[in-house]
C-alpha atoms as one frame of an Amber mdcrd trajectory, in Angstrom:
protein
 176.281  40.150 140.348 175.280  38.484 137.101 177.933  36.254 135.588 179.163
  37.689 132.270 181.910  36.601 129.911 184.582  39.310 130.014 187.283  38.027
 127.690 188.823  34.953 126.129 192.335  34.343 124.872 192.786  33.485 121.207
 196.154  31.883 120.465 197.610  32.978 117.124 200.695  32.608 115.029 200.807
  36.415 114.768 198.513  38.166 117.274 198.634  41.546 115.491 197.726  40.109
 112.085 194.950  37.906 113.442 193.429  40.659 115.565 193.537  43.129 112.645
 191.970  40.647 110.258 189.066  39.793 112.551 188.477  43.447 113.455 188.419
  44.394 109.771 185.980  41.656 108.835 183.611  42.391 111.716 183.865  46.187
 111.384 185.456  46.536 114.826 188.638  48.171 116.068 191.752  46.624 117.490
 192.242  47.989 120.976 195.650  49.084 122.329 197.871  46.175 123.334 197.557
  45.278 127.013 200.548  43.302 128.265 200.993  40.399 125.846 197.447  40.686
 124.468 195.971  42.475 121.444 192.243  42.823 122.179 189.281  43.093 119.833
 186.198  44.074 121.843 182.659  43.235 120.723 179.623  45.463 121.197 178.618
  43.737 124.408 182.042  44.315 125.944 183.517  40.835 125.536 187.129  40.971
 124.369 188.983  38.477 122.281 192.534  38.870 123.532 194.888  37.675 120.802
 198.166  36.222 122.082 201.119  34.797 120.209 201.169  31.028 120.631 204.954
  30.779 120.538 205.963  27.150 120.728 202.512  26.101 122.005 200.462  24.237
 119.381 197.288  26.095 118.459 194.098  24.162 119.181 191.438  25.606 116.859
 188.420  27.010 118.699 184.970  28.179 117.643 183.925  31.849 118.016 180.376
  32.906 117.137 179.191  36.505 116.756 175.519  37.435 116.884 174.927  40.318
 114.472 172.025  42.337 113.126 170.812  41.710 109.573 172.505  44.841 108.177
 175.750  43.919 109.948 175.533  40.428 108.475 175.293  41.914 104.987 178.327
  44.146 105.542 180.463  41.408 107.151 179.446  38.879 104.518 180.525  41.322
 101.801 183.899  41.796 103.498 184.360  38.008 103.823 183.684  37.581 100.102
 185.832  40.597  99.161 188.691  39.060 101.144 188.380  35.923  99.033 187.660
  33.742 102.043 185.857  30.453 101.589 182.703  30.466 103.718 180.419  27.647
 104.681 176.823  27.076 105.835 177.897  24.566 108.474 180.499  24.345 111.248
 182.032  21.203 109.721 182.815  23.128 106.511 181.008  20.638 104.267 178.739
  23.169 102.497 181.027  25.743 100.864 179.626  28.889  99.309 176.285  28.578
 101.109 174.480  30.566 103.805 172.445  28.712 106.431 169.002  29.826 107.569
 168.853  28.247 110.999 166.308  29.608 113.492 164.836  31.876 110.821 168.062
  33.846 110.395 171.269  33.631 108.401 174.720  32.362 109.234 178.125  31.544
 107.803 181.394  30.081 109.015 185.003  30.644 107.882 188.458  29.802 109.136
 190.907  32.365 110.422 194.634  32.037 109.543 195.232  29.632 112.481 192.215
  27.428 111.810 189.845  28.978 114.358 186.221  28.508 113.195 184.576  31.944
 112.991 180.826  32.302 112.712 178.358  35.116 112.211 174.654  34.517 112.780
 171.579  36.718 112.880 169.409  34.555 115.113 170.540  32.554 118.146 169.008
  29.162 118.681
């Protein structure tokens, strides 16, 4: 069997709000809650299982989503319409810019808990 990533847990202050916000931006759907998790599944079947952090401090993580050019345009429009600050770099030093790494396009933004979200059209 080939090793595949199946899911990852994303700690959040409010799992329902965070899952809904990411799903809306990416044009995905929030899946039915499973146990303590609120999943958002990507096109390749990997789920981000949002879980309330409770008293556990949230350590911001990085989540990157490879998207087609037309999907990038739609997501980028939703990011701007939501009034989110976006960046060309993971360190958030180039606000309001798009990067063109590997001949594609990419942006980064922070979710409500400080997780670094990225969309990119070409993987390096």
